[in-house]
Each structure stands twice: as structure tokens, then as C-alpha cells.
PyMOL CGO cylinders between C-alpha atoms (Angstrom):
from pymol import cmd
from pymol.cgo import CYLINDER

trace = [
    CYLINDER, -44.27, -28.76, -79.83, -44.30, -27.30, -83.31, 0.3, 1, 1, 1, 1, 1, 1,
    CYLINDER, -44.30, -27.30, -83.31, -42.50, -28.60, -86.37, 0.3, 1, 1, 1, 1, 1, 1,
    CYLINDER, -42.50, -28.60, -86.37, -41.37, -26.66, -89.42, 0.3, 1, 1, 1, 1, 1, 1,
    CYLINDER, -41.37, -26.66, -89.42, -38.66, -26.33, -92.04, 0.3, 1, 1, 1, 1, 1, 1,
    CYLINDER, -38.66, -26.33, -92.04, -35.83, -23.95, -92.80, 0.3, 1, 1, 1, 1, 1, 1,
    CYLINDER, -35.83, -23.95, -92.80, -34.54, -23.74, -96.37, 0.3, 1, 1, 1, 1, 1, 1,
    CYLINDER, -34.54, -23.74, -96.37, -30.77, -23.39, -96.69, 0.3, 1, 1, 1, 1, 1, 1,
    CYLINDER, -30.77, -23.39, -96.69, -29.10, -22.52, -99.99, 0.3, 1, 1, 1, 1, 1, 1,
    CYLINDER, -29.10, -22.52, -99.99, -25.70, -24.01, -100.73, 0.3, 1, 1, 1, 1, 1, 1,
    CYLINDER, -25.70, -24.01, -100.73, -24.89, -21.27, -103.21, 0.3, 1, 1, 1, 1, 1, 1,
    CYLINDER, -24.89, -21.27, -103.21, -23.69, -17.74, -102.60, 0.3, 1, 1, 1, 1, 1, 1,
    CYLINDER, -23.69, -17.74, -102.60, -25.90, -14.68, -102.58, 0.3, 1, 1, 1, 1, 1, 1,
    CYLINDER, -25.90, -14.68, -102.58, -27.10, -13.56, -106.03, 0.3, 1, 1, 1, 1, 1, 1,
    CYLINDER, -27.10, -13.56, -106.03, -25.98, -16.83, -107.61, 0.3, 1, 1, 1, 1, 1, 1,
    CYLINDER, -25.98, -16.83, -107.61, -28.20, -19.36, -109.34, 0.3, 1, 1, 1, 1, 1, 1,
    CYLINDER, -28.20, -19.36, -109.34, -29.23, -22.11, -106.92, 0.3, 1, 1, 1, 1, 1, 1,
    CYLINDER, -29.23, -22.11, -106.92, -27.90, -25.52, -107.86, 0.3, 1, 1, 1, 1, 1, 1,
    CYLINDER, -27.90, -25.52, -107.86, -29.59, -27.23, -104.96, 0.3, 1, 1, 1, 1, 1, 1,
    CYLINDER, -29.59, -27.23, -104.96, -31.25, -26.37, -101.67, 0.3, 1, 1, 1, 1, 1, 1,
    CYLINDER, -31.25, -26.37, -101.67, -31.20, -28.22, -98.38, 0.3, 1, 1, 1, 1, 1, 1,
    CYLINDER, -31.20, -28.22, -98.38, -34.34, -28.47, -96.27, 0.3, 1, 1, 1, 1, 1, 1,
    CYLINDER, -34.34, -28.47, -96.27, -33.49, -28.50, -92.59, 0.3, 1, 1, 1, 1, 1, 1,
    CYLINDER, -33.49, -28.50, -92.59, -36.23, -29.75, -90.24, 0.3, 1, 1, 1, 1, 1, 1,
    CYLINDER, -36.23, -29.75, -90.24, -36.91, -27.61, -87.19, 0.3, 1, 1, 1, 1, 1, 1,
    CYLINDER, -36.91, -27.61, -87.19, -38.75, -28.65, -84.06, 0.3, 1, 1, 1, 1, 1, 1,
    CYLINDER, -38.75, -28.65, -84.06, -39.82, -25.88, -81.68, 0.3, 1, 1, 1, 1, 1, 1,
    CYLINDER, -39.82, -25.88, -81.68, -40.57, -26.89, -78.10, 0.3, 1, 1, 1, 1, 1, 1,
    CYLINDER, -40.57, -26.89, -78.10, -42.01, -24.68, -75.39, 0.3, 1, 1, 1, 1, 1, 1,
    CYLINDER, -42.01, -24.68, -75.39, -41.08, -25.20, -71.76, 0.3, 1, 1, 1, 1, 1, 1,
    CYLINDER, -41.08, -25.20, -71.76, -43.73, -24.78, -69.06, 0.3, 1, 1, 1, 1, 1, 1,
    CYLINDER, -43.73, -24.78, -69.06, -43.83, -25.12, -65.31, 0.3, 1, 1, 1, 1, 1, 1,
    CYLINDER, -43.83, -25.12, -65.31, -46.43, -27.40, -63.76, 0.3, 1, 1, 1, 1, 1, 1,
    CYLINDER, -46.43, -27.40, -63.76, -48.76, -24.41, -63.33, 0.3, 1, 1, 1, 1, 1, 1,
    CYLINDER, -48.76, -24.41, -63.33, -48.86, -23.89, -67.12, 0.3, 1, 1, 1, 1, 1, 1,
    CYLINDER, -48.86, -23.89, -67.12, -46.66, -20.78, -67.13, 0.3, 1, 1, 1, 1, 1, 1,
    CYLINDER, -46.66, -20.78, -67.13, -44.06, -20.64, -69.94, 0.3, 1, 1, 1, 1, 1, 1,
    CYLINDER, -44.06, -20.64, -69.94, -40.55, -20.63, -68.51, 0.3, 1, 1, 1, 1, 1, 1,
    CYLINDER, -40.55, -20.63, -68.51, -38.57, -17.94, -70.28, 0.3, 1, 1, 1, 1, 1, 1,
    CYLINDER, -38.57, -17.94, -70.28, -34.79, -18.24, -69.94, 0.3, 1, 1, 1, 1, 1, 1,
    CYLINDER, -34.79, -18.24, -69.94, -35.18, -21.76, -68.53, 0.3, 1, 1, 1, 1, 1, 1,
    CYLINDER, -35.18, -21.76, -68.53, -31.97, -23.82, -68.58, 0.3, 1, 1, 1, 1, 1, 1,
    CYLINDER, -31.97, -23.82, -68.58, -32.41, -27.16, -70.33, 0.3, 1, 1, 1, 1, 1, 1,
    CYLINDER, -32.41, -27.16, -70.33, -30.56, -30.29, -71.40, 0.3, 1, 1, 1, 1, 1, 1,
    CYLINDER, -30.56, -30.29, -71.40, -31.42, -32.47, -74.38, 0.3, 1, 1, 1, 1, 1, 1,
    CYLINDER, -31.42, -32.47, -74.38, -30.28, -36.09, -74.67, 0.3, 1, 1, 1, 1, 1, 1,
    CYLINDER, -30.28, -36.09, -74.67, -30.54, -37.66, -78.10, 0.3, 1, 1, 1, 1, 1, 1,
    CYLINDER, -30.54, -37.66, -78.10, -28.89, -41.03, -78.39, 0.3, 1, 1, 1, 1, 1, 1,
    CYLINDER, -28.89, -41.03, -78.39, -25.31, -40.58, -77.19, 0.3, 1, 1, 1, 1, 1, 1,
    CYLINDER, -25.31, -40.58, -77.19, -25.37, -36.82, -77.70, 0.3, 1, 1, 1, 1, 1, 1,
    CYLINDER, -25.37, -36.82, -77.70, -26.18, -34.32, -74.95, 0.3, 1, 1, 1, 1, 1, 1,
    CYLINDER, -26.18, -34.32, -74.95, -26.26, -30.56, -75.03, 0.3, 1, 1, 1, 1, 1, 1,
    CYLINDER, -26.26, -30.56, -75.03, -27.49, -27.76, -72.82, 0.3, 1, 1, 1, 1, 1, 1,
    CYLINDER, -27.49, -27.76, -72.82, -28.93, -24.35, -73.48, 0.3, 1, 1, 1, 1, 1, 1,
    CYLINDER, -28.93, -24.35, -73.48, -31.34, -21.68, -72.35, 0.3, 1, 1, 1, 1, 1, 1,
    CYLINDER, -31.34, -21.68, -72.35, -34.86, -21.06, -73.62, 0.3, 1, 1, 1, 1, 1, 1,
    CYLINDER, -34.86, -21.06, -73.62, -35.73, -17.67, -75.08, 0.3, 1, 1, 1, 1, 1, 1,
    CYLINDER, -35.73, -17.67, -75.08, -37.92, -15.11, -73.32, 0.3, 1, 1, 1, 1, 1, 1,
    CYLINDER, -37.92, -15.11, -73.32, -41.08, -17.01, -74.28, 0.3, 1, 1, 1, 1, 1, 1,
    CYLINDER, -41.08, -17.01, -74.28, -39.81, -20.40, -73.12, 0.3, 1, 1, 1, 1, 1, 1,
    CYLINDER, -39.81, -20.40, -73.12, -39.06, -21.64, -76.65, 0.3, 1, 1, 1, 1, 1, 1,
    CYLINDER, -39.06, -21.64, -76.65, -36.17, -23.85, -77.73, 0.3, 1, 1, 1, 1, 1, 1,
    CYLINDER, -36.17, -23.85, -77.73, -35.36, -25.20, -81.20, 0.3, 1, 1, 1, 1, 1, 1,
    CYLINDER, -35.36, -25.20, -81.20, -34.00, -28.55, -82.31, 0.3, 1, 1, 1, 1, 1, 1,
    CYLINDER, -34.00, -28.55, -82.31, -32.65, -28.84, -85.84, 0.3, 1, 1, 1, 1, 1, 1,
    CYLINDER, -32.65, -28.84, -85.84, -31.65, -31.73, -88.09, 0.3, 1, 1, 1, 1, 1, 1,
    CYLINDER, -31.65, -31.73, -88.09, -32.40, -34.53, -85.66, 0.3, 1, 1, 1, 1, 1, 1,
    CYLINDER, -32.40, -34.53, -85.66, -32.03, -38.15, -86.70, 0.3, 1, 1, 1, 1, 1, 1,
    CYLINDER, -32.03, -38.15, -86.70, -33.63, -39.77, -83.66, 0.3, 1, 1, 1, 1, 1, 1,
    CYLINDER, -33.63, -39.77, -83.66, -37.29, -40.59, -83.22, 0.3, 1, 1, 1, 1, 1, 1,
    CYLINDER, -37.29, -40.59, -83.22, -37.29, -39.36, -79.61, 0.3, 1, 1, 1, 1, 1, 1,
    CYLINDER, -37.29, -39.36, -79.61, -35.34, -37.15, -77.29, 0.3, 1, 1, 1, 1, 1, 1,
    CYLINDER, -35.34, -37.15, -77.29, -35.11, -36.89, -73.52, 0.3, 1, 1, 1, 1, 1, 1,
    CYLINDER, -35.11, -36.89, -73.52, -35.61, -33.34, -72.27, 0.3, 1, 1, 1, 1, 1, 1,
    CYLINDER, -35.61, -33.34, -72.27, -34.83, -31.86, -68.84, 0.3, 1, 1, 1, 1, 1, 1,
    CYLINDER, -34.83, -31.86, -68.84, -35.43, -28.27, -67.75, 0.3, 1, 1, 1, 1, 1, 1,
    CYLINDER, -35.43, -28.27, -67.75, -35.66, -26.02, -64.72, 0.3, 1, 1, 1, 1, 1, 1,
    CYLINDER, -35.66, -26.02, -64.72, -37.02, -22.74, -63.52, 0.3, 1, 1, 1, 1, 1, 1,
    CYLINDER, -37.02, -22.74, -63.52, -34.86, -19.83, -64.70, 0.3, 1, 1, 1, 1, 1, 1,
    CYLINDER, -34.86, -19.83, -64.70, -32.05, -18.59, -62.46, 0.3, 1, 1, 1, 1, 1, 1,
    CYLINDER, -32.05, -18.59, -62.46, -32.42, -21.65, -60.29, 0.3, 1, 1, 1, 1, 1, 1,
    CYLINDER, -32.42, -21.65, -60.29, -29.35, -22.35, -58.20, 0.3, 1, 1, 1, 1, 1, 1,
    CYLINDER, -29.35, -22.35, -58.20, -27.65, -25.51, -59.36, 0.3, 1, 1, 1, 1, 1, 1,
    CYLINDER, -27.65, -25.51, -59.36, -27.21, -28.36, -56.95, 0.3, 1, 1, 1, 1, 1, 1,
    CYLINDER, -27.21, -28.36, -56.95, -23.70, -29.76, -57.29, 0.3, 1, 1, 1, 1, 1, 1,
    CYLINDER, -23.70, -29.76, -57.29, -23.12, -33.46, -57.00, 0.3, 1, 1, 1, 1, 1, 1,
    CYLINDER, -23.12, -33.46, -57.00, -21.61, -34.35, -53.61, 0.3, 1, 1, 1, 1, 1, 1,
    CYLINDER, -21.61, -34.35, -53.61, -17.83, -34.16, -53.74, 0.3, 1, 1, 1, 1, 1, 1,
    CYLINDER, -17.83, -34.16, -53.74, -15.65, -36.76, -52.10, 0.3, 1, 1, 1, 1, 1, 1,
    CYLINDER, -15.65, -36.76, -52.10, -12.70, -35.61, -50.04, 0.3, 1, 1, 1, 1, 1, 1,
    CYLINDER, -12.70, -35.61, -50.04, -9.39, -36.59, -51.62, 0.3, 1, 1, 1, 1, 1, 1,
    CYLINDER, -9.39, -36.59, -51.62, -5.74, -36.06, -50.79, 0.3, 1, 1, 1, 1, 1, 1,
    CYLINDER, -5.74, -36.06, -50.79, -3.37, -34.27, -53.16, 0.3, 1, 1, 1, 1, 1, 1,
    CYLINDER, -3.37, -34.27, -53.16, -3.86, -31.30, -55.51, 0.3, 1, 1, 1, 1, 1, 1,
    CYLINDER, -3.86, -31.30, -55.51, -7.31, -30.19, -56.59, 0.3, 1, 1, 1, 1, 1, 1,
    CYLINDER, -7.31, -30.19, -56.59, -8.61, -30.61, -60.14, 0.3, 1, 1, 1, 1, 1, 1,
    CYLINDER, -8.61, -30.61, -60.14, -8.11, -26.89, -60.70, 0.3, 1, 1, 1, 1, 1, 1,
    CYLINDER, -8.11, -26.89, -60.70, -4.49, -27.10, -59.60, 0.3, 1, 1, 1, 1, 1, 1,
    CYLINDER, -4.49, -27.10, -59.60, -3.83, -30.11, -61.83, 0.3, 1, 1, 1, 1, 1, 1,
    CYLINDER, -3.83, -30.11, -61.83, -5.28, -28.25, -64.82, 0.3, 1, 1, 1, 1, 1, 1,
    CYLINDER, -5.28, -28.25, -64.82, -2.93, -25.36, -64.11, 0.3, 1, 1, 1, 1, 1, 1,
    CYLINDER, -2.93, -25.36, -64.11, 0.10, -27.63, -63.64, 0.3, 1, 1, 1, 1, 1, 1,
    CYLINDER, 0.10, -27.63, -63.64, -0.41, -29.37, -66.97, 0.3, 1, 1, 1, 1, 1, 1,
    CYLINDER, -0.41, -29.37, -66.97, -1.25, -26.21, -68.85, 0.3, 1, 1, 1, 1, 1, 1,
    CYLINDER, -1.25, -26.21, -68.85, -4.87, -27.14, -69.46, 0.3, 1, 1, 1, 1, 1, 1,
    CYLINDER, -4.87, -27.14, -69.46, -6.37, -24.36, -67.39, 0.3, 1, 1, 1, 1, 1, 1,
    CYLINDER, -6.37, -24.36, -67.39, -5.60, -21.97, -64.58, 0.3, 1, 1, 1, 1, 1, 1,
    CYLINDER, -5.60, -21.97, -64.58, -5.98, -21.84, -60.83, 0.3, 1, 1, 1, 1, 1, 1,
    CYLINDER, -5.98, -21.84, -60.83, -9.22, -19.90, -61.23, 0.3, 1, 1, 1, 1, 1, 1,
    CYLINDER, -9.22, -19.90, -61.23, -10.85, -22.66, -63.30, 0.3, 1, 1, 1, 1, 1, 1,
    CYLINDER, -10.85, -22.66, -63.30, -13.98, -24.20, -61.81, 0.3, 1, 1, 1, 1, 1, 1,
    CYLINDER, -13.98, -24.20, -61.81, -15.13, -27.78, -62.03, 0.3, 1, 1, 1, 1, 1, 1,
    CYLINDER, -15.13, -27.78, -62.03, -18.42, -28.02, -63.93, 0.3, 1, 1, 1, 1, 1, 1,
    CYLINDER, -18.42, -28.02, -63.93, -21.33, -28.73, -61.61, 0.3, 1, 1, 1, 1, 1, 1,
    CYLINDER, -21.33, -28.73, -61.61, -23.99, -31.28, -62.43, 0.3, 1, 1, 1, 1, 1, 1,
    CYLINDER, -23.99, -31.28, -62.43, -27.38, -29.61, -62.59, 0.3, 1, 1, 1, 1, 1, 1,
    CYLINDER, -27.38, -29.61, -62.59, -30.39, -31.33, -61.07, 0.3, 1, 1, 1, 1, 1, 1,
    CYLINDER, -30.39, -31.33, -61.07, -33.29, -30.26, -63.28, 0.3, 1, 1, 1, 1, 1, 1,
    CYLINDER, -33.29, -30.26, -63.28, -36.82, -29.69, -62.00, 0.3, 1, 1, 1, 1, 1, 1,
    CYLINDER, -36.82, -29.69, -62.00, -38.64, -31.40, -64.86, 0.3, 1, 1, 1, 1, 1, 1,
    CYLINDER, -38.64, -31.40, -64.86, -37.97, -34.19, -67.32, 0.3, 1, 1, 1, 1, 1, 1,
    CYLINDER, -37.97, -34.19, -67.32, -39.87, -35.93, -70.08, 0.3, 1, 1, 1, 1, 1, 1,
    CYLINDER, -39.87, -35.93, -70.08, -39.42, -38.06, -73.17, 0.3, 1, 1, 1, 1, 1, 1,
    CYLINDER, -39.42, -38.06, -73.17, -40.69, -36.47, -76.40, 0.3, 1, 1, 1, 1, 1, 1,
    CYLINDER, -40.69, -36.47, -76.40, -41.48, -37.85, -79.82, 0.3, 1, 1, 1, 1, 1, 1,
    CYLINDER, -41.48, -37.85, -79.82, -39.85, -35.70, -82.49, 0.3, 1, 1, 1, 1, 1, 1,
    CYLINDER, -39.85, -35.70, -82.49, -41.05, -37.90, -85.35, 0.3, 1, 1, 1, 1, 1, 1,
    CYLINDER, -41.05, -37.90, -85.35, -44.85, -37.76, -85.29, 0.3, 1, 1, 1, 1, 1, 1,
    CYLINDER, -44.85, -37.76, -85.29, -45.29, -40.32, -88.11, 0.3, 1, 1, 1, 1, 1, 1,
    CYLINDER, -45.29, -40.32, -88.11, -47.14, -37.96, -90.41, 0.3, 1, 1, 1, 1, 1, 1,
    CYLINDER, -47.14, -37.96, -90.41, -49.66, -39.73, -92.61, 0.3, 1, 1, 1, 1, 1, 1,
    CYLINDER, -49.66, -39.73, -92.61, -50.73, -42.21, -89.96, 0.3, 1, 1, 1, 1, 1, 1,
    CYLINDER, -50.73, -42.21, -89.96, -53.53, -40.36, -88.18, 0.3, 1, 1, 1, 1, 1, 1,
    CYLINDER, -53.53, -40.36, -88.18, -53.84, -42.70, -85.20, 0.3, 1, 1, 1, 1, 1, 1,
    CYLINDER, -53.84, -42.70, -85.20, -50.08, -42.96, -84.58, 0.3, 1, 1, 1, 1, 1, 1,
    CYLINDER, -50.08, -42.96, -84.58, -49.76, -39.19, -84.92, 0.3, 1, 1, 1, 1, 1, 1,
    CYLINDER, -49.76, -39.19, -84.92, -52.47, -38.75, -82.29, 0.3, 1, 1, 1, 1, 1, 1,
    CYLINDER, -52.47, -38.75, -82.29, -50.87, -41.29, -79.96, 0.3, 1, 1, 1, 1, 1, 1,
    CYLINDER, -50.87, -41.29, -79.96, -47.54, -39.49, -80.14, 0.3, 1, 1, 1, 1, 1, 1,
    CYLINDER, -47.54, -39.49, -80.14, -49.06, -36.07, -79.59, 0.3, 1, 1, 1, 1, 1, 1,
    CYLINDER, -49.06, -36.07, -79.59, -50.96, -37.42, -76.58, 0.3, 1, 1, 1, 1, 1, 1,
    CYLINDER, -50.96, -37.42, -76.58, -47.72, -38.91, -75.27, 0.3, 1, 1, 1, 1, 1, 1,
    CYLINDER, -47.72, -38.91, -75.27, -45.96, -35.56, -75.62, 0.3, 1, 1, 1, 1, 1, 1,
    CYLINDER, -45.96, -35.56, -75.62, -48.77, -33.86, -73.72, 0.3, 1, 1, 1, 1, 1, 1,
    CYLINDER, -48.77, -33.86, -73.72, -48.38, -36.31, -70.86, 0.3, 1, 1, 1, 1, 1, 1,
    CYLINDER, -48.38, -36.31, -70.86, -51.17, -38.84, -71.31, 0.3, 1, 1, 1, 1, 1, 1,
    CYLINDER, -51.17, -38.84, -71.31, -50.34, -42.31, -69.96, 0.3, 1, 1, 1, 1, 1, 1,
    CYLINDER, -50.34, -42.31, -69.96, -47.99, -44.13, -72.36, 0.3, 1, 1, 1, 1, 1, 1,
    CYLINDER, -47.99, -44.13, -72.36, -49.56, -47.54, -71.84, 0.3, 1, 1, 1, 1, 1, 1,
    CYLINDER, -49.56, -47.54, -71.84, -53.18, -46.59, -72.54, 0.3, 1, 1, 1, 1, 1, 1,
    CYLINDER, -53.18, -46.59, -72.54, -54.91, -47.26, -75.84, 0.3, 1, 1, 1, 1, 1, 1,
    CYLINDER, -54.91, -47.26, -75.84, -55.79, -44.27, -78.02, 0.3, 1, 1, 1, 1, 1, 1,
    CYLINDER, -55.79, -44.27, -78.02, -59.47, -44.39, -77.04, 0.3, 1, 1, 1, 1, 1, 1,
    CYLINDER, -59.47, -44.39, -77.04, -58.57, -44.18, -73.34, 0.3, 1, 1, 1, 1, 1, 1,
    CYLINDER, -58.57, -44.18, -73.34, -56.25, -41.26, -73.97, 0.3, 1, 1, 1, 1, 1, 1,
    CYLINDER, -56.25, -41.26, -73.97, -59.00, -39.47, -75.88, 0.3, 1, 1, 1, 1, 1, 1,
    CYLINDER, -59.00, -39.47, -75.88, -61.44, -40.02, -73.00, 0.3, 1, 1, 1, 1, 1, 1,
    CYLINDER, -61.44, -40.02, -73.00, -58.88, -38.63, -70.54, 0.3, 1, 1, 1, 1, 1, 1,
    CYLINDER, -58.88, -38.63, -70.54, -58.41, -35.60, -72.79, 0.3, 1, 1, 1, 1, 1, 1,
    CYLINDER, -58.41, -35.60, -72.79, -62.18, -35.09, -73.00, 0.3, 1, 1, 1, 1, 1, 1,
    CYLINDER, -62.18, -35.09, -73.00, -62.60, -35.53, -69.25, 0.3, 1, 1, 1, 1, 1, 1,
    CYLINDER, -62.60, -35.53, -69.25, -59.97, -32.91, -68.45, 0.3, 1, 1, 1, 1, 1, 1,
    CYLINDER, -59.97, -32.91, -68.45, -61.50, -30.40, -70.84, 0.3, 1, 1, 1, 1, 1, 1,
    CYLINDER, -61.50, -30.40, -70.84, -65.08, -31.06, -69.75, 0.3, 1, 1, 1, 1, 1, 1,
    CYLINDER, -65.08, -31.06, -69.75, -66.21, -32.78, -72.96, 0.3, 1, 1, 1, 1, 1, 1,
    CYLINDER, -66.21, -32.78, -72.96, -68.44, -35.82, -73.41, 0.3, 1, 1, 1, 1, 1, 1,
    CYLINDER, -68.44, -35.82, -73.41, -66.24, -38.91, -73.13, 0.3, 1, 1, 1, 1, 1, 1,
    CYLINDER, -66.24, -38.91, -73.13, -66.85, -40.51, -76.51, 0.3, 1, 1, 1, 1, 1, 1,
    CYLINDER, -66.85, -40.51, -76.51, -63.32, -41.86, -76.99, 0.3, 1, 1, 1, 1, 1, 1,
    CYLINDER, -63.32, -41.86, -76.99, -63.50, -40.83, -80.65, 0.3, 1, 1, 1, 1, 1, 1,
    CYLINDER, -63.50, -40.83, -80.65, -60.40, -39.15, -82.06, 0.3, 1, 1, 1, 1, 1, 1,
    CYLINDER, -60.40, -39.15, -82.06, -62.49, -37.20, -84.56, 0.3, 1, 1, 1, 1, 1, 1,
    CYLINDER, -62.49, -37.20, -84.56, -64.19, -35.39, -81.66, 0.3, 1, 1, 1, 1, 1, 1,
    CYLINDER, -64.19, -35.39, -81.66, -60.93, -33.97, -80.29, 0.3, 1, 1, 1, 1, 1, 1,
    CYLINDER, -60.93, -33.97, -80.29, -58.56, -33.84, -83.27, 0.3, 1, 1, 1, 1, 1, 1,
    CYLINDER, -58.56, -33.84, -83.27, -58.76, -30.08, -83.86, 0.3, 1, 1, 1, 1, 1, 1,
    CYLINDER, -58.76, -30.08, -83.86, -58.19, -29.30, -80.18, 0.3, 1, 1, 1, 1, 1, 1,
    CYLINDER, -58.19, -29.30, -80.18, -55.37, -31.82, -79.95, 0.3, 1, 1, 1, 1, 1, 1,
    CYLINDER, -55.37, -31.82, -79.95, -53.58, -30.25, -82.92, 0.3, 1, 1, 1, 1, 1, 1,
    CYLINDER, -53.58, -30.25, -82.92, -54.05, -26.77, -81.44, 0.3, 1, 1, 1, 1, 1, 1,
    CYLINDER, -54.05, -26.77, -81.44, -52.80, -27.71, -77.98, 0.3, 1, 1, 1, 1, 1, 1,
    CYLINDER, -52.80, -27.71, -77.98, -49.83, -29.76, -79.21, 0.3, 1, 1, 1, 1, 1, 1,
    CYLINDER, -49.83, -29.76, -79.21, -48.65, -28.15, -82.44, 0.3, 1, 1, 1, 1, 1, 1,
    CYLINDER, -48.65, -28.15, -82.44, -49.58, -24.65, -81.30, 0.3, 1, 1, 1, 1, 1, 1,
    CYLINDER, -49.58, -24.65, -81.30, -47.89, -25.23, -77.93, 0.3, 1, 1, 1, 1, 1, 1,
    CYLINDER, -47.89, -25.23, -77.93, -50.98, -23.95, -76.16, 0.3, 1, 1, 1, 1, 1, 1,
    CYLINDER, -50.98, -23.95, -76.16, -52.02, -26.67, -73.72, 0.3, 1, 1, 1, 1, 1, 1,
    CYLINDER, -52.02, -26.67, -73.72, -54.51, -25.37, -71.16, 0.3, 1, 1, 1, 1, 1, 1,
    CYLINDER, -54.51, -25.37, -71.16, -54.30, -28.18, -68.65, 0.3, 1, 1, 1, 1, 1, 1,
    CYLINDER, -54.30, -28.18, -68.65, -52.05, -31.14, -67.91, 0.3, 1, 1, 1, 1, 1, 1,
    CYLINDER, -52.05, -31.14, -67.91, -53.42, -34.60, -67.23, 0.3, 1, 1, 1, 1, 1, 1,
    CYLINDER, -53.42, -34.60, -67.23, -51.56, -34.24, -63.91, 0.3, 1, 1, 1, 1, 1, 1,
    CYLINDER, -51.56, -34.24, -63.91, -48.39, -32.47, -62.88, 0.3, 1, 1, 1, 1, 1, 1,
    CYLINDER, -48.39, -32.47, -62.88, -46.49, -35.74, -62.68, 0.3, 1, 1, 1, 1, 1, 1,
    CYLINDER, -46.49, -35.74, -62.68, -47.75, -37.40, -65.87, 0.3, 1, 1, 1, 1, 1, 1,
    CYLINDER, -47.75, -37.40, -65.87, -47.17, -34.40, -68.07, 0.3, 1, 1, 1, 1, 1, 1,
    CYLINDER, -47.17, -34.40, -68.07, -43.90, -33.04, -66.78, 0.3, 1, 1, 1, 1, 1, 1,
    CYLINDER, -43.90, -33.04, -66.78, -42.40, -35.79, -64.66, 0.3, 1, 1, 1, 1, 1, 1,
    CYLINDER, -42.40, -35.79, -64.66, -41.84, -33.07, -62.10, 0.3, 1, 1, 1, 1, 1, 1,
    CYLINDER, -41.84, -33.07, -62.10, -39.25, -33.66, -59.44, 0.3, 1, 1, 1, 1, 1, 1,
    CYLINDER, -39.25, -33.66, -59.44, -41.44, -31.53, -57.19, 0.3, 1, 1, 1, 1, 1, 1,
    CYLINDER, -41.44, -31.53, -57.19, -44.25, -34.09, -57.35, 0.3, 1, 1, 1, 1, 1, 1,
]
cmd.load_cgo(trace, "trace")
């Protein structure tokens, strides 16, 4: 996950700027459990009471802008995956499509939206608490899939173990790599398929 900013002018082109808005941007990259970026992956983001869906770009990237929540819940799937509709219950009377046509809210060719069952899901911190080095590290470790309940030192040891480093438990020994893997969206290994991605395959 990478964070950045987009500057938006409120004034017209070639006019003197009275003020400028700074819009936060969070870029997230979607991977499969084998560490392959999932280009064109369908996804759904839940943030508080709001939900929206979309499709990642060719490199597996999505962008979130102007969020107010500390966390979001993210679900995604392999591209071009067939959706699995929720089981429908048999009912007497006209179909939903027919009712929409009768009341002028649609036509007989309208289709009922199908509920997608996504392959992966995870909770992500969007606010990394910049300025608090230990809390920043904890949140980055969480986003990379390290056990939520473990203390920072235990997470660091797990990180070192996976990457073949001496298990010192010291954040200073892994900070550069942690920033590269998290902020650069270049993780090389997951702690485990289930911990990192909450895979429904696992």
C-alpha cells in the first residue's frame, strides 16, 4: 500500500489560485496468494456504511481518495472469475424483472444483481499514524498479514524468520525492508496464505 497526495485547484485555468485542496490518495495493489499481481481483479471496498466495487488496473492497482475512516475492509477476486449468485428462493407471482417493467422502473430484459463471493478479504489500515514509529510499524505489519494480536517484537521476529534474517526482534533491523515491502507494494513473501490474504481457498 502506498500513500500520496493530489493537489486540486479550486480556480480556473490561468487564474490566480485563491486556495488549493490537498486530496489524500492511497494506492493498494492486489495479489493472489502466490504473490502474482492481479490485474483487472474485481474488488469491493467497505468503509463504514459505504460500499463500492470496481476493477483493478492492468498492474493490480486500485486507488482510494479522500477517506475519513482509519480502516477499510477489502475483498477481491481473480480476474474474469465467474460470480457465484446467492441461492434464490422459489416464489409465486411475477419475477423481479417483470415487476420492474410493470412499474416503469426497468424492462423485461433487466437482470437482478448477483452477489459476488470474493476469493480474498482483509482489513487494512489506511491511517498509518505517521510520526509514531512503533504504531506505524505495527500497522504496516498488520497490512502485510502478520498476526494482529502479537506484540511488535514478535511481528518483527516473524518478518525476520520469513526473510531468513537473524531474529533480533528489533524494528531498526527491518525498518528499511518493511517500508520497501509495504509502501512500495513489493512484498516477496506472505507470513502464510491465510494470515496475509484471508483466502477463501485456504
